[in-house]
MMTF fields as JSON, N, C-alpha, C and O atoms, coordinates in Angstrom:
{
  "mmtfVersion": "1.0.0",
  "mmtfProducer": "UNKNOWN",
  "numBonds": 451,
  "numAtoms": 452,
  "numGroups": 113,
  "numChains": 1,
  "numModels": 1,
  "chainsPerModel": [1],
  "groupsPerChain": [113],
  "chainIdList": ["A"],
  "bondAtomList": [4, 2, 8, 6, 12, 10, 16, 14, 20, 18, 24, 22, 28, 26, 32, 30, 36, 34, 40, 38, 44, 42, 48, 46, 52, 50, 56, 54, 60, 58, 64, 62, 68, 66, 72, 70, 76, 74, 80, 78, 84, 82, 88, 86, 92, 90, 96, 94, 100, 98, 104, 102, 108, 106, 112, 110, 116, 114, 120, 118, 124, 122, 128, 126, 132, 130, 136, 134, 140, 138, 144, 142, 148, 146, 152, 150, 156, 154, 160, 158, 164, 162, 168, 166, 172, 170, 176, 174, 180, 178, 184, 182, 188, 186, 192, 190, 196, 194, 200, 198, 204, 202, 208, 206, 212, 210, 216, 214, 220, 218, 224, 222, 228, 226, 232, 230, 236, 234, 240, 238, 244, 242, 248, 246, 252, 250, 256, 254, 260, 258, 264, 262, 268, 266, 272, 270, 276, 274, 280, 278, 284, 282, 288, 286, 292, 290, 296, 294, 300, 298, 304, 302, 308, 306, 312, 310, 316, 314, 320, 318, 324, 322, 328, 326, 332, 330, 336, 334, 340, 338, 344, 342, 348, 346, 352, 350, 356, 354, 360, 358, 364, 362, 368, 366, 372, 370, 376, 374, 380, 378, 384, 382, 388, 386, 392, 390, 396, 394, 400, 398, 404, 402, 408, 406, 412, 410, 416, 414, 420, 418, 424, 422, 428, 426, 432, 430, 436, 434, 440, 438, 444, 442, 448, 446],
  "bondOrderList": [1, 1, 1, 1, 1, 1, 1, 1, 1, 1, 1, 1, 1, 1, 1, 1, 1, 1, 1, 1, 1, 1, 1, 1, 1, 1, 1, 1, 1, 1, 1, 1, 1, 1, 1, 1, 1, 1, 1, 1, 1, 1, 1, 1, 1, 1, 1, 1, 1, 1, 1, 1, 1, 1, 1, 1, 1, 1, 1, 1, 1, 1, 1, 1, 1, 1, 1, 1, 1, 1, 1, 1, 1, 1, 1, 1, 1, 1, 1, 1, 1, 1, 1, 1, 1, 1, 1, 1, 1, 1, 1, 1, 1, 1, 1, 1, 1, 1, 1, 1, 1, 1, 1, 1, 1, 1, 1, 1, 1, 1, 1, 1],
  "groupList": [{"groupName": "MET", "atomNameList": ["N", "CA", "C", "O"], "elementList": ["N", "C", "C", "O"], "formalChargeList": [0, 0, 0, 0], "bondAtomList": [1, 0, 2, 1, 3, 2], "bondOrderList": [1, 1, 2], "singleLetterCode": "M", "chemCompType": "L-PEPTIDE LINKING"}, {"groupName": "VAL", "atomNameList": ["N", "CA", "C", "O"], "elementList": ["N", "C", "C", "O"], "formalChargeList": [0, 0, 0, 0], "bondAtomList": [1, 0, 2, 1, 3, 2], "bondOrderList": [1, 1, 2], "singleLetterCode": "V", "chemCompType": "L-PEPTIDE LINKING"}, {"groupName": "PRO", "atomNameList": ["N", "CA", "C", "O"], "elementList": ["N", "C", "C", "O"], "formalChargeList": [0, 0, 0, 0], "bondAtomList": [1, 0, 2, 1, 3, 2], "bondOrderList": [1, 1, 2], "singleLetterCode": "P", "chemCompType": "L-PEPTIDE LINKING"}, {"groupName": "ILE", "atomNameList": ["N", "CA", "C", "O"], "elementList": ["N", "C", "C", "O"], "formalChargeList": [0, 0, 0, 0], "bondAtomList": [1, 0, 2, 1, 3, 2], "bondOrderList": [1, 1, 2], "singleLetterCode": "I", "chemCompType": "L-PEPTIDE LINKING"}, {"groupName": "TYR", "atomNameList": ["N", "CA", "C", "O"], "elementList": ["N", "C", "C", "O"], "formalChargeList": [0, 0, 0, 0], "bondAtomList": [1, 0, 2, 1, 3, 2], "bondOrderList": [1, 1, 2], "singleLetterCode": "Y", "chemCompType": "L-PEPTIDE LINKING"}, {"groupName": "HIS", "atomNameList": ["N", "CA", "C", "O"], "elementList": ["N", "C", "C", "O"], "formalChargeList": [0, 0, 0, 0], "bondAtomList": [1, 0, 2, 1, 3, 2], "bondOrderList": [1, 1, 2], "singleLetterCode": "H", "chemCompType": "L-PEPTIDE LINKING"}, {"groupName": "ALA", "atomNameList": ["N", "CA", "C", "O"], "elementList": ["N", "C", "C", "O"], "formalChargeList": [0, 0, 0, 0], "bondAtomList": [1, 0, 2, 1, 3, 2], "bondOrderList": [1, 1, 2], "singleLetterCode": "A", "chemCompType": "L-PEPTIDE LINKING"}, {"groupName": "GLY", "atomNameList": ["N", "CA", "C", "O"], "elementList": ["N", "C", "C", "O"], "formalChargeList": [0, 0, 0, 0], "bondAtomList": [1, 0, 2, 1, 3, 2], "bondOrderList": [1, 1, 2], "singleLetterCode": "G", "chemCompType": "PEPTIDE LINKING"}, {"groupName": "LEU", "atomNameList": ["N", "CA", "C", "O"], "elementList": ["N", "C", "C", "O"], "formalChargeList": [0, 0, 0, 0], "bondAtomList": [1, 0, 2, 1, 3, 2], "bondOrderList": [1, 1, 2], "singleLetterCode": "L", "chemCompType": "L-PEPTIDE LINKING"}, {"groupName": "SER", "atomNameList": ["N", "CA", "C", "O"], "elementList": ["N", "C", "C", "O"], "formalChargeList": [0, 0, 0, 0], "bondAtomList": [1, 0, 2, 1, 3, 2], "bondOrderList": [1, 1, 2], "singleLetterCode": "S", "chemCompType": "L-PEPTIDE LINKING"}, {"groupName": "PHE", "atomNameList": ["N", "CA", "C", "O"], "elementList": ["N", "C", "C", "O"], "formalChargeList": [0, 0, 0, 0], "bondAtomList": [1, 0, 2, 1, 3, 2], "bondOrderList": [1, 1, 2], "singleLetterCode": "F", "chemCompType": "L-PEPTIDE LINKING"}, {"groupName": "ARG", "atomNameList": ["N", "CA", "C", "O"], "elementList": ["N", "C", "C", "O"], "formalChargeList": [0, 0, 0, 0], "bondAtomList": [1, 0, 2, 1, 3, 2], "bondOrderList": [1, 1, 2], "singleLetterCode": "R", "chemCompType": "L-PEPTIDE LINKING"}, {"groupName": "ASN", "atomNameList": ["N", "CA", "C", "O"], "elementList": ["N", "C", "C", "O"], "formalChargeList": [0, 0, 0, 0], "bondAtomList": [1, 0, 2, 1, 3, 2], "bondOrderList": [1, 1, 2], "singleLetterCode": "N", "chemCompType": "L-PEPTIDE LINKING"}, {"groupName": "TRP", "atomNameList": ["N", "CA", "C", "O"], "elementList": ["N", "C", "C", "O"], "formalChargeList": [0, 0, 0, 0], "bondAtomList": [1, 0, 2, 1, 3, 2], "bondOrderList": [1, 1, 2], "singleLetterCode": "W", "chemCompType": "L-PEPTIDE LINKING"}, {"groupName": "LYS", "atomNameList": ["N", "CA", "C", "O"], "elementList": ["N", "C", "C", "O"], "formalChargeList": [0, 0, 0, 0], "bondAtomList": [1, 0, 2, 1, 3, 2], "bondOrderList": [1, 1, 2], "singleLetterCode": "K", "chemCompType": "L-PEPTIDE LINKING"}, {"groupName": "GLU", "atomNameList": ["N", "CA", "C", "O"], "elementList": ["N", "C", "C", "O"], "formalChargeList": [0, 0, 0, 0], "bondAtomList": [1, 0, 2, 1, 3, 2], "bondOrderList": [1, 1, 2], "singleLetterCode": "E", "chemCompType": "L-PEPTIDE LINKING"}, {"groupName": "ASP", "atomNameList": ["N", "CA", "C", "O"], "elementList": ["N", "C", "C", "O"], "formalChargeList": [0, 0, 0, 0], "bondAtomList": [1, 0, 2, 1, 3, 2], "bondOrderList": [1, 1, 2], "singleLetterCode": "D", "chemCompType": "L-PEPTIDE LINKING"}, {"groupName": "THR", "atomNameList": ["N", "CA", "C", "O"], "elementList": ["N", "C", "C", "O"], "formalChargeList": [0, 0, 0, 0], "bondAtomList": [1, 0, 2, 1, 3, 2], "bondOrderList": [1, 1, 2], "singleLetterCode": "T", "chemCompType": "L-PEPTIDE LINKING"}, {"groupName": "CYS", "atomNameList": ["N", "CA", "C", "O"], "elementList": ["N", "C", "C", "O"], "formalChargeList": [0, 0, 0, 0], "bondAtomList": [1, 0, 2, 1, 3, 2], "bondOrderList": [1, 1, 2], "singleLetterCode": "C", "chemCompType": "L-PEPTIDE LINKING"}],
  "groupTypeList": [0, 1, 1, 2, 3, 2, 4, 1, 5, 6, 7, 8, 7, 3, 8, 1, 1, 3, 3, 9, 10, 2, 8, 1, 8, 11, 3, 3, 2, 0, 12, 5, 13, 4, 7, 3, 11, 1, 14, 15, 6, 10, 3, 9, 16, 11, 12, 13, 4, 11, 1, 12, 10, 6, 7, 7, 8, 8, 10, 6, 6, 10, 7, 8, 10, 8, 3, 6, 10, 9, 4, 10, 9, 11, 15, 9, 6, 2, 2, 2, 17, 9, 3, 8, 6, 2, 1, 4, 8, 6, 6, 2, 8, 8, 6, 3, 3, 2, 6, 1, 0, 8, 3, 14, 6, 3, 6, 18, 11, 8, 2, 16, 11],
  "groupIdList": [1, 2, 3, 4, 5, 6, 7, 8, 9, 10, 11, 12, 13, 14, 15, 16, 17, 18, 19, 20, 21, 22, 23, 24, 25, 26, 27, 28, 29, 30, 31, 32, 33, 34, 35, 36, 37, 38, 39, 40, 41, 42, 43, 44, 45, 46, 47, 48, 49, 50, 51, 52, 53, 54, 55, 56, 57, 58, 59, 60, 61, 62, 63, 64, 65, 66, 67, 68, 69, 70, 71, 72, 73, 74, 75, 76, 77, 78, 79, 80, 81, 82, 83, 84, 85, 86, 87, 88, 89, 90, 91, 92, 93, 94, 95, 96, 97, 98, 99, 100, 101, 102, 103, 104, 105, 106, 107, 108, 109, 110, 111, 112, 113],
  "secStructList": [7, 7, 7, 7, 2, 2, 2, 2, 2, 2, 2, 2, 2, 2, 2, 2, 2, 2, 2, 2, 2, 2, 2, 2, 6, 6, 7, 7, 7, 1, 7, 1, 1, 1, 1, 7, 7, 7, 4, 4, 4, 4, 1, 7, 2, 2, 2, 2, 2, 2, 2, 2, 2, 2, 2, 2, 2, 2, 2, 2, 2, 2, 2, 2, 2, 2, 2, 2, 2, 2, 2, 2, 6, 6, 6, 6, 7, 7, 7, 6, 6, 1, 6, 6, 2, 2, 2, 2, 2, 2, 4, 4, 4, 4, 4, 2, 2, 2, 2, 2, 2, 2, 2, 2, 2, 2, 2, 2, 6, 1, 7, 7, 7],
  "xCoordList": [0.844, 0.0, 0.891, 1.83, 0.587, 1.35, 0.588, -0.58, 1.257, 0.638, 0.934, 2.093, -0.092, 0.162, 1.056, 0.95, 1.914, 2.9, 2.254, 2.764, 1.157, 0.554, 0.116, 0.131, -0.271, -0.641, 0.58, 0.478, 1.727, 2.957, 3.305, 3.636, 3.229, 3.516, 2.538, 2.943, 1.259, 0.253, 0.505, 0.417, 0.814, 1.079, 2.294, 2.267, 3.357, 4.553, 4.26, 4.723, 3.495, 3.145, 2.349, 2.616, 1.377, 0.566, 1.446, 1.324, 2.325, 3.225, 4.138, 4.329, 4.7, 5.6, 4.841, 5.366, 3.626, 2.828, 2.537, 2.658, 2.156, 1.846, 3.084, 3.004, 4.214, 5.456, 5.916, 6.552, 5.605, 6.079, 5.238, 5.727, 3.994, 3.132, 3.723, 3.723, 4.225, 4.806, 5.995, 6.246, 6.719, 7.852, 7.361, 7.913, 6.328, 5.762, 5.135, 5.228, 4.51, 3.865, 4.854, 4.469, 6.117, 7.196, 6.96, 7.191, 6.506, 6.248, 7.287, 7.189, 8.265, 9.304, 10.538, 11.181, 10.88, 12.072, 13.339, 13.302, 14.451, 15.728, 16.017, 15.945, 16.341, 16.654, 17.49, 17.691, 17.97, 18.797, 18.047, 18.673, 16.722, 15.956, 14.982, 14.824, 14.334, 13.227, 13.364, 13.433, 13.404, 13.525, 14.614, 15.211, 14.855, 15.897, 17.194, 17.4, 18.055, 19.276, 20.471, 21.183, 20.655, 21.859, 22.63, 22.058, 23.907, 24.792, 24.269, 24.284, 23.809, 23.363, 22.118, 21.906, 21.312, 20.089, 20.392, 19.609, 21.513, 21.84, 22.564, 22.952, 22.749, 23.432, 22.566, 23.063, 21.274, 20.373, 18.959, 18.643, 18.11, 16.699, 16.048, 15.222, 16.427, 15.849, 16.186, 15.322, 17.447, 17.839, 17.108, 16.651, 16.997, 16.31, 14.893, 14.489, 14.148, 12.759, 12.661, 11.746, 13.583, 13.562, 13.857, 13.15, 14.894, 15.263, 14.151, 13.814, 13.587, 12.549, 11.239, 10.493, 10.954, 9.768, 9.924, 9.03, 11.067, 11.311, 11.35, 10.767, 12.029, 12.096, 10.742, 10.414, 9.951, 8.607, 7.739, 6.996, 7.836, 7.076, 7.51, 6.676, 8.817, 9.325, 8.967, 8.624, 9.043, 8.663, 7.164, 6.734, 6.366, 4.918, 4.621, 3.769, 5.322, 5.143, 5.561, 4.899, 6.651, 7.085, 6.037, 5.743, 5.474, 4.422, 3.198, 2.612, 2.81, 1.666, 1.983, 1.109, 3.231, 3.651, 3.494, 2.986, 3.927, 3.798, 2.338, 1.994, 1.484, 0.058, -0.52, -1.247, -0.2, -0.695, -0.136, -0.862, 1.136, 1.745, 1.042, 0.781, 0.741, 0.07, -1.315, -1.762, -1.99, -3.34, -3.302, -4.04, -2.443, -2.427, -1.717, -1.896, -0.929, -0.211, -0.781, -0.179, -1.912, -2.449, -2.796, -2.735, -3.154, -3.498, -2.261, -2.291, -1.191, 0.004, 1.061, 2.115, 0.803, 1.783, 1.945, 0.959, 3.184, 3.38, 2.944, 2.896, 2.633, 2.296, 3.5, 4.642, 3.257, 4.365, 5.367, 6.511, 4.958, 5.855, 6.655, 7.474, 6.43, 7.121, 8.583, 8.948, 9.403, 10.814, 11.009, 12.032, 10.041, 10.104, 9.581, 9.7, 9.021, 8.421, 9.415, 9.064, 10.642, 11.57, 11.913, 12.052, 12.047, 12.345, 11.166, 11.335, 9.976, 8.773, 8.547, 8.028, 8.937, 8.786, 9.785, 9.427, 11.016, 12.068, 12.122, 12.52, 11.734, 11.885, 11.234, 11.888, 9.977, 9.383, 10.035, 9.96, 10.667, 11.313, 12.548, 13.013, 13.071, 14.227, 13.878, 14.774, 12.601, 12.174, 12.55, 12.488, 12.937, 13.344, 14.72, 15.049, 15.52, 16.885, 16.891, 17.626, 16.099, 16.09, 15.591, 16.064, 14.647, 14.146, 15.247, 15.394, 16.007, 17.105, 18.177, 18.723, 18.475, 19.465, 18.992, 19.791, 17.715, 17.163, 17.182, 17.461, 16.892, 16.961, 18.381, 18.58, 19.352, 20.752, 21.131, 21.849, 20.653, 20.939, 20.312, 20.935, 19.103, 18.438, 19.215, 19.432, 19.632, 20.364, 21.698, 22.115, 22.357, 23.657, 23.546, 24.529, 22.364, 22.17, 21.821, 21.734, 21.623, 21.227, 22.434, 23.573, 22.186, 23.313, 24.03, 23.47, 25.286, 26.109, 25.949, 26.746, 24.963, 24.766, 23.337, 22.982],
  "yCoordList": [-1.181, 0.0, 1.247, 1.353, 2.157, 3.392, 4.513, 4.761, 5.182, 6.257, 7.586, 7.88, 8.397, 9.725, 10.564, 10.497, 11.333, 12.121, 13.086, 13.206, 13.782, 14.662, 13.919, 14.492, 12.66, 11.875, 11.605, 11.579, 11.407, 11.191, 12.456, 12.386, 13.608, 14.875, 15.095, 15.487, 14.849, 15.043, 14.094, 14.498, 12.849, 11.877, 12.245, 12.159, 12.656, 13.094, 14.337, 14.453, 15.259, 16.472, 16.17, 16.731, 15.288, 14.903, 14.226, 14.508, 13.34, 12.653, 13.636, 13.523, 14.592, 15.579, 16.438, 16.727, 16.848, 17.656, 16.861, 17.389, 15.602, 14.764, 14.572, 14.646, 14.328, 14.118, 15.397, 15.331, 16.552, 17.81, 18.275, 19.06, 17.817, 18.273, 18.033, 18.962, 16.845, 16.67, 17.588, 17.963, 17.949, 18.862, 20.262, 20.929, 20.703, 22.034, 22.083, 23.098, 21.006, 20.965, 20.747, 20.754, 20.554, 20.389, 19.214, 19.323, 18.109, 16.935, 15.831, 14.768, 16.076, 15.078, 15.45, 16.46, 14.651, 14.962, 14.71, 14.087, 15.198, 15.036, 13.548, 12.751, 13.197, 11.817, 11.819, 12.866, 10.663, 10.559, 9.93, 9.551, 9.811, 9.137, 10.046, 9.932, 10.937, 11.707, 13.167, 13.504, 14.013, 15.441, 16.024, 15.33, 17.301, 17.987, 17.759, 18.298, 16.963, 16.568, 17.322, 16.854, 18.506, 19.287, 19.426, 19.324, 19.657, 19.716, 20.689, 20.383, 21.853, 22.893, 22.475, 22.958, 21.603, 21.181, 20.306, 20.266, 19.611, 18.69, 19.363, 18.687, 20.67, 21.388, 21.456, 21.294, 21.696, 21.782, 21.45, 21.438, 21.178, 20.924, 22.147, 22.025, 23.318, 24.546, 24.682, 24.998, 24.439, 24.476, 23.417, 23.68, 22.217, 21.123, 21.537, 21.372, 22.072, 22.438, 23.637, 23.704, 24.572, 25.719, 25.291, 25.683, 24.492, 24.033, 23.174, 23.316, 22.297, 21.411, 22.142, 21.77, 23.171, 23.987, 24.693, 24.642, 25.352, 26.056, 25.073, 25.331, 23.957, 22.948, 22.356, 22.117, 22.117, 21.588, 22.548, 22.131, 23.833, 24.827, 24.865, 24.915, 24.842, 24.891, 23.622, 23.692, 22.473, 21.233, 21.179, 20.662, 21.704, 21.759, 22.659, 22.336, 23.781, 24.669, 23.962, 24.103, 23.206, 22.445, 21.408, 21.237, 20.718, 19.736, 20.385, 19.842, 21.54, 22.26, 22.737, 22.749, 23.129, 23.497, 22.309, 22.465, 21.125, 19.945, 19.621, 19.253, 19.758, 19.494, 20.495, 20.111, 21.772, 22.796, 22.578, 22.712, 22.246, 21.992, 20.829, 20.89, 19.781, 18.631, 19.011, 18.525, 19.871, 20.275, 21.151, 20.915, 22.152, 23.112, 22.599, 23.158, 21.559, 21.054, 19.746, 19.122, 19.327, 18.028, 17.952, 16.872, 19.061, 19.05, 19.089, 18.591, 19.669, 19.821, 18.753, 18.762, 17.847, 16.814, 15.831, 15.418, 15.463, 14.465, 13.087, 12.857, 12.187, 10.833, 10.187, 10.512, 9.281, 8.66, 7.925, 7.718, 7.534, 6.814, 7.744, 7.275, 9.04, 10.013, 10.139, 9.87, 10.549, 10.766, 11.972, 12.062, 12.892, 14.06, 13.782, 14.639, 12.631, 12.309, 12.419, 13.001, 11.887, 12.019, 13.474, 13.833, 14.292, 15.713, 16.381, 17.134, 16.101, 16.688, 16.192, 16.922, 14.966, 14.409, 15.035, 15.338, 15.232, 15.704, 17.215, 17.702, 17.963, 19.424, 20.082, 20.892, 19.774, 20.431, 20.017, 20.747, 18.859, 18.403, 19.236, 19.228, 19.943, 20.806, 22.0, 22.673, 22.263, 23.36, 23.103, 24.02, 21.886, 21.581, 22.178, 22.387, 22.453, 22.958, 24.294, 24.425, 25.295, 26.543, 26.333, 26.998, 25.422, 25.161, 24.581, 24.986, 23.655, 23.055, 24.098, 24.129, 24.945, 26.0, 26.983, 27.444, 27.3, 28.207, 27.568, 28.245, 26.287, 25.581, 25.65, 25.926, 25.404, 25.461, 26.866, 27.035, 27.881, 29.267, 29.6, 30.274, 29.14, 29.358, 28.66, 29.231, 27.43, 26.67, 27.334, 27.312, 27.911, 28.545, 29.791, 30.202, 30.397, 31.603, 31.291, 32.209, 30.043, 29.685, 29.715, 29.584, 29.888, 29.929, 28.586, 27.538, 28.648, 27.433, 26.692, 25.811, 27.032, 26.345, 25.971, 25.39],
  "zCoordList": [0.0, 0.0, 0.0, 0.788, -0.871, -1.003, -0.301, -0.597, 0.626, 1.401, 0.723, 0.431, 0.467, -0.115, 0.809, 2.034, 0.199, 0.954, 1.95, 3.064, 1.615, 2.622, 3.884, 4.974, 3.749, 4.927, 5.808, 7.034, 5.171, 5.935, 6.717, 7.9, 6.058, 6.75, 7.896, 8.99, 7.655, 8.706, 9.873, 11.032, 9.576, 10.636, 11.465, 12.692, 10.793, 11.523, 12.359, 13.494, 11.795, 12.526, 13.787, 14.85, 13.663, 14.834, 15.875, 17.067, 15.439, 16.366, 17.095, 18.305, 16.372, 16.986, 17.993, 19.069, 17.667, 18.598, 19.865, 20.97, 19.713, 20.883, 21.757, 22.983, 21.129, 21.887, 22.584, 23.636, 22.013, 22.603, 23.797, 24.61, 23.924, 25.025, 26.411, 27.219, 26.73, 28.073, 28.337, 29.483, 27.298, 27.476, 27.807, 28.681, 27.112, 27.371, 28.764, 29.455, 29.164, 30.483, 31.624, 32.793, 31.287, 32.274, 33.216, 34.42, 32.677, 33.521, 33.316, 33.928, 32.473, 32.23, 33.048, 32.761, 34.065, 34.853, 34.045, 32.984, 34.559, 33.874, 33.667, 34.602, 32.434, 32.079, 30.808, 30.192, 30.423, 29.222, 28.051, 27.062, 28.139, 27.094, 26.37, 25.154, 27.08, 26.505, 26.881, 28.063, 25.907, 26.142, 25.258, 24.435, 25.444, 24.695, 25.447, 26.534, 24.863, 25.556, 24.992, 24.103, 25.551, 25.253, 26.562, 27.647, 26.447, 27.616, 28.67, 29.862, 28.236, 29.17, 29.961, 31.074, 29.411, 30.104, 31.313, 32.263, 31.284, 32.369, 33.537, 34.49, 33.477, 34.559, 35.809, 36.924, 35.625, 36.776, 36.339, 35.149, 37.332, 37.02, 36.387, 35.482, 36.867, 36.312, 34.818, 34.001, 34.485, 33.078, 32.269, 31.157, 32.833, 32.14, 31.746, 30.595, 32.701, 32.412, 31.47, 30.649, 31.579, 30.652, 29.221, 28.292, 29.046, 27.699, 27.11, 25.934, 27.907, 27.396, 27.132, 26.226, 27.91, 27.632, 26.289, 25.444, 26.099, 24.832, 23.67, 22.616, 23.856, 22.808, 22.491, 21.328, 23.531, 23.321, 22.52, 21.631, 22.838, 22.072, 20.612, 19.707, 20.393, 19.02, 18.25, 17.07, 18.901, 18.223, 17.966, 16.935, 18.884, 18.645, 17.446, 16.618, 17.357, 16.202, 14.916, 13.888, 14.964, 13.798, 13.404, 12.221, 14.392, 14.106, 13.487, 12.551, 13.999, 13.424, 12.008, 11.142, 11.778, 10.425, 9.477, 8.366, 9.908, 9.05, 8.751, 7.628, 9.759, 9.555, 8.559, 7.642, 8.735, 7.811, 6.407, 5.422, 6.314, 5.011, 4.313, 3.111, 5.057, 4.441, 3.946, 2.907, 4.681, 4.28, 3.029, 2.072, 3.046, 1.945, 0.689, -0.392, 0.822, -0.346, -0.875, -1.749, -0.368, -0.761, -2.243, -2.829, -2.853, -4.281, -5.17, -6.295, -4.683, -5.513, -5.247, -5.883, -4.332, -3.994, -5.158, -5.768, -5.458, -6.51, -6.011, -4.803, -6.909, -6.468, -5.78, -6.104, -4.842, -4.105, -4.991, -4.587, -6.177, -7.074, -7.989, -8.78, -7.891, -8.724, -8.317, -7.173, -9.259, -8.969, -8.032, -7.353, -7.992, -7.12, -5.709, -4.833, -5.484, -4.184, -3.023, -1.996, -3.136, -1.994, -1.657, -0.487, -2.679, -2.44, -1.755, -0.796, -2.253, -1.683, -0.253, 0.591, 0.003, 1.349, 2.32, 3.458, 1.895, 2.797, 2.958, 4.017, 1.945, 1.977, 3.196, 3.852, 3.529, 4.699, 6.015, 7.003, 6.031, 7.257, 7.595, 8.734, 6.615, 6.86, 7.747, 8.257, 7.931, 8.806, 10.259, 11.079, 10.592, 11.963, 12.264, 13.431, 11.254, 11.47, 12.22, 13.198, 11.8, 12.583, 14.012, 14.932, 14.207, 15.559, 16.439, 17.592, 15.917, 16.691, 16.992, 18.095, 16.019, 16.247, 17.32, 18.135, 17.323, 18.325, 19.709, 20.699, 19.788, 21.078, 21.63, 22.813, 20.784, 21.226, 21.667, 22.652, 20.943, 21.329, 22.68, 23.501, 22.913, 24.203, 25.308, 26.377, 25.051, 26.057, 26.398, 27.556, 25.429, 25.681, 26.545, 27.163, 26.599, 27.411, 28.863, 29.678, 29.202, 30.563, 31.494, 31.044, 32.791, 33.741, 33.826, 33.504, 34.269, 34.372, 35.689, 36.011, 36.419, 37.719, 37.909, 38.935]
}
């Protein structure tokens, strides 16, 4: 079964939004498995929750972007068997790069204790 590309974007967007909610709600304690794991976040609990709150918001925005992109591009999406399908599938995912860079910038501004 071949899944249309907008469905893949929508599914990923929904998954990212769901995964980001616990981070925004600050209910995930410091751990090495789930959350935004940058060096600065592990300095203190306060840093952990600040970095994960900001990261959760940015990831939720990214997930909402993917959902909106899937909705508005559903008519112009190439068929999954097209040679352009991989490009069309990967291009919107590059929007995560500025979010990751912003998370790192936020983390670098936090105190060292």
